[in-house]
N, C-alpha and C positions, 0 to 999 in steps of 0.2 A: 450719712456717716454709717459705716458698718458697725455691727456689735463689737467686733474686735477693736476697732478704732476707739469707740467710746470707752471700752474697758481699759485700754491702755491709758487714755487721758485721765480716767478716774484714778488709776493706780499712781500715775506720775504726780497727780495733784496732792497725793498723800505724802510726797517727799519734798525735799528742797531742791530737787534737780531741775535744771532748765533744759528743755528739749526743743530744738528747732523743728519747723515743719519737715525739713529734709531728713533729719535724724528720726523723727517719728515715722516717716514713710519707710526708711531703711529698716528700722526695728520691726515694723509690721511685715515688711517684705521678707525679712529673715525668718520670722515665724511661719510665713506662708511656704517658703522653700523647705524649712525643716519639717513641716507637716507633710508636704508633698513627697519629699525624698524618704521620709521615715517609713512610709508604707513598704517600700522596696528594700531599703538599706538598714532598717532597724537602728537608727542613730540615737534614739532616746526612748526610755520607758514611758515618758510622758506623751500621751496620745492626743490629748485635747488642746487645741490652740489657745484657748483661754487660760488653761492651766500653765501652758508654756510661758505666757506673759508673766505670770507670777513666779514660777519656779525657775525659769531660765533667764528671761529678760530683766525683770526687776531685781532678782537675786544677784545678777551680775552687775548691773549699772549702779547699784547703791555703793559699790566700791570706788566708783569714779572719783569722788572728792579726795581720796587718799593716795592717788597715783602721783608720786613725786618723781620728776625726771622726764626723759624723752623716749627711751628705748625699753620695751617690755617684751618678755617672752612668756607665753602661756603654755606650760608643760602638761602633756596629757590632756590636750584641749578637747578631745572627743569631736563633737560636731561644731566646735568653735566657741566653747563656753569656758570662761567668761570673755574670751578674746574678741569675738565679733561684736557683741554689744558694747564692750568698752572701747573698741576701735571706732565704732560709729559715734560714740559720745565724745571721743577725744581725737578729732581729725588732725590735730597738730602733733600728735605723738605717733610713734612707730610700734607696730605689734608684730611679733613673730609667733606663729601658732604651730606648735610641734605635736605630732602624734605619730605612732608607729604604724597605724592602720591605713592602708591605701584608700579604702572607700570613704573614710572620714576626710582625708586630705582632698580627694576628688570633689566631695561635697563643698568643702570650704572654697576651693577654686571656683566652683560654679557660683557660689554666693558672692564672692568679691567681683566676679565678672558681671553678674546680673544686676547687682545693686551698686556697681561702680564705687567700690570701697578701695581707695588708693593707698591706704597706710597699713595693709596687712600682707605679710609674706608667709605662706604655708610651707612647712617643712615636714617631710616624712622621714622620721628617724627615731631610734630609741634615744632617750634623753642622755644616757651615759656615753653614747657614740657621737653626739653632736658637739663639735668643737668650733664655736663661732670665732671669727677673726676679731670681732668687737664684742665686748661684754655688755651686760644689761644693767639698767638702773633698777629694774624690778623683775623678779621671777615670780610669776603668778601660778597658783594651782588651786583647782576647785575639784574636790572629790577625786583627787588623783591618787593619793597615798597618805600614809600617816605623815605627820610633820617631820618625824625623825627620818623616814625614808626620803622624803622630799629634799631635805637639806643635804643628805648624804649623796643622793643621785644628782643633785643640781649644784653641788658645791662649786663647780668650775664656771658657773654662768654669770653671777653678779659681778659688777665692777668692784675691784678691790677697794675696800674702805667705805665707799658710799652706797654700794648696791644693797638691795633689800630682798628678802623673801617675803611674799605676801600669800599667806595660806587662807583660803576661804573655808570656814568650818561651820558646822552646826553648833552643838553644845561645845563649850570650851573644853578641849581635850587635855585636861590637867596631867593625865598619866603620860601622854606623848611629850608634853613640855618637860616633864621631869626626866625623860629619857634622852634629851637632846645631847649631842656630842659636846665636848668641852669647848670647842672652837666657836660655838654658836650660842646666841642668847636672844631672848624675846625683848624687843625694844618697845613694843606697843601692842595693846589689844583694844580693838574697837568693837563694841556691841553694835550690830547692824539692825536697822529696822526695815524689814521687807513687808510692804502692805499685803495683807491677806495670806501671808505665809504662816503656817502653824510651826511652832517650835522656835528655838533660838538660832541666831546666826551671828558668827563672829569673824572678824578679820584679825589674824595673828600676824604681826610684823616681826621679822627676825633679821638679825644681821650677824656678820662675822665679828668675833671679838678681835680687837686690834692687839 
């Protein structure tokens, strides 16, 4: 077993998540590809694969238990975060990964091809220009923008009535929450525990007021 494999096992053991051997292999494969492509494409400021396990993989998959519904879009996905790790963890759900930069979308296409991930659709577009035929149960964003900007730019993406915005944040951004537009409200806040990650992590769930 490699150092990276044992490190991932150690991290997962500190959560309540269940990860199958295939999922474990895909998560490690994703870190391997991210590390390899990062040298040429500069996809993430995190350079060390072990650090990627904590800051990218675990930081994404701890959100998995809170995904309600079938169809999700990850806006401003960058190199596929949190979309790729969440898609690996939830093979029965569908994920659309949206980013405006071609090099990131090319990387994501390579990842889903090499790791045989069948539930991800990459989209190169600006979020405000993307008009899906079918709306989403959840609109995910991690380090994409302030919550206020997120709901303004993505207001057309959730399913009317039941769709949710899921913002992955560090410290709870009270000032951003106070500046939310009138049509939107916070329905839930989850404090997330990411093993070996310094600082706070929160999931802020928002919905459109009826």
